Structure formats: structure tokens, C-alpha cells
N, C-alpha and C positions, 0 to 999 in steps of 0.2 A: 282622398283615401285610395289605396291600391286595392282592387278586387282580383282574387286569384281564382275565381270560379265564374261561370256564367250566372247573370242575376236570376234566372228562373230556376236554378237548381236548388234542391232542398239538401242543405249540408248540416251535419251535426258534428261538432267538436266536443268530445267528452273525455273525462278522465280526472285523475288526481294531477291538477295543474300546478301544485306546489305554490300557488299564490291565491290570494283572495280576489273576489270580483273587482274590487277598486284598485288592485295593483296595477302598475304601468304595462306590464306584460299583456294584460287584458284589455285595458282601456286604451293605451296608446300604441300597441303593437297590433293586436287584433282589431281595435277600434270597436268592440263590443259595447253596445249601448244599454243603458238601464231600463228604458222605457220602450215599448214597441212603437209608439208614434215617432220616436227619434230615429228609427232605422229606415235607411233608404235602400232601394234595390241594390243588391251587392253587398249589402252590409250585414252585420251579426247583431243578434240580440242576446243578452245575458239575463235569464230570468232569475238568477241568484242574488243580484246586487241589492235589491230591496230587502231581501231576508236577512243578508249579512248586515245591512246597516241597521237592522232591528235587533242585532245581537244574536242572531240564529246561525248555527254552524254545523259542520260535519265532523270536526275534530276539536279538541281542546288542548291548549298548551299554557302552562303557567296560569291557569284559571281564566284564559281568554279564549273565546271561540274564533275558529278560523273556517273558512268555507273553501276548501282547496278542491273539493270534489263537485265540478261543474260540468254542465251540458249546455252548450252554447249553440244557438240555432240560426240559420240564415233567414233573410227577409221573407222567403217563399213560404216558410212555415206559419207566418202570421196572418195570412189571408183566410178568414173564416168562411168566405164564400167561394169555395172551390170544390172540385170533385174529389180531391185526394184528401189525405190526413192533414190536419192542422194542430197547431200548438193550442193547448187548453190550460194546463197548470204544471208548475214545478213541486216536487215534494222530496222531503228527506225521510228516509225509512229509518225511524228511530224508536222502535217498539221497546216496552219495558224490559223485555228479556235480553235486550242488546245493551242496556245501560248498566254501568258498574254501580252496585249498591253499597259499597263500603270502601274503607281505606283512602288512600291519597288521591285516587282517581274517581272518588264518588261523584256520580252525575255524568262522568265521561263515558264515550263509547267503551264497551267492555273488550278489552284487548285480550289476545290469546296468550301472550307472554308479558310478564313484568320482569324484565331482566332475565334471570335464570329461573324464575318461577312460572309454572305453567298455571294460567288463569282459566283455561276453558272457554274464553270468549270467542268473538268473531273477528273483530278488528279494531284498531284504534280510530277508525274513520266510520261514520254512518254513510251507507250508500245513498245516492240520489237517483230520481227518475223523473221522467215527464210524462204527463197524460197527453196523449194525442187522440183526437177525435176525428170522426169522419161522417159527414151528413149522409143519411140514408133516404133515398126517395121513395 
């Protein structure tokens, strides 16, 4: 694997990657691993893979969930015995007020527009976030 950063650096790759955690752009190009113990120095960890494999996602299309909205982190975030912040948990922010409750998109993220019809929602994707912790002495 080619590393484009120094192994001790804390890197975060995040956004709508337009691919799922199991897509080749993530697994073969970024070499992001599903499990923290698989990640080597200079490597990347994708905390969303396990959720995606359970059918959890951030957007829905044709009644199938996708998880395009990912936050991928470098190896250095995984060490819980450090002075700085470390990775704790991934989350999808999908509160009830953000979920469509009727019509053809029922259960999907509540979008702002449905074609030319204003729906008043937030997005057709749920946002993702990570919880990072820091030990206090």
C-alpha cells in the first residue's frame, strides 16, 4: 500500500464519497479497512463498513440504503492510550424530525425538494459524525 502521509499524522477523510464503504474506491484505492485491528501505521480505518453491512445507511434509493456520507480516519486516531484525541464511535444523525413520514419516500431522509415540490426537509442524506475522546489526567 502507498501512504501519502506520515504514519503519525491524524488524517480525516470525510464527505459524500458517492460510494458505499464496500465500493472499490474505498477498499481498493484508499485501502480503508473495516476493523481497527486490520489497520497498519500509514493506513486508514472506515468505521462505517460494519453499519453498512447491517443495512444501515445515510441515503435511500429504490428502497435500498446506501452509506455515501463517510468519515474515514488514519491509524493514529485508533490509539486510545495517547495524550490527544482518539476515535470512540461513529454515528448517523437521523432524528425523527429528519425522516419522511408519508408518501413514496416514507422512512427516507426528508428532502427539501421532491422535483418541483417544496417539502421543507433538510437533505436526502442523513449527516454522519464521529465521537472523539481525550483522556483527562
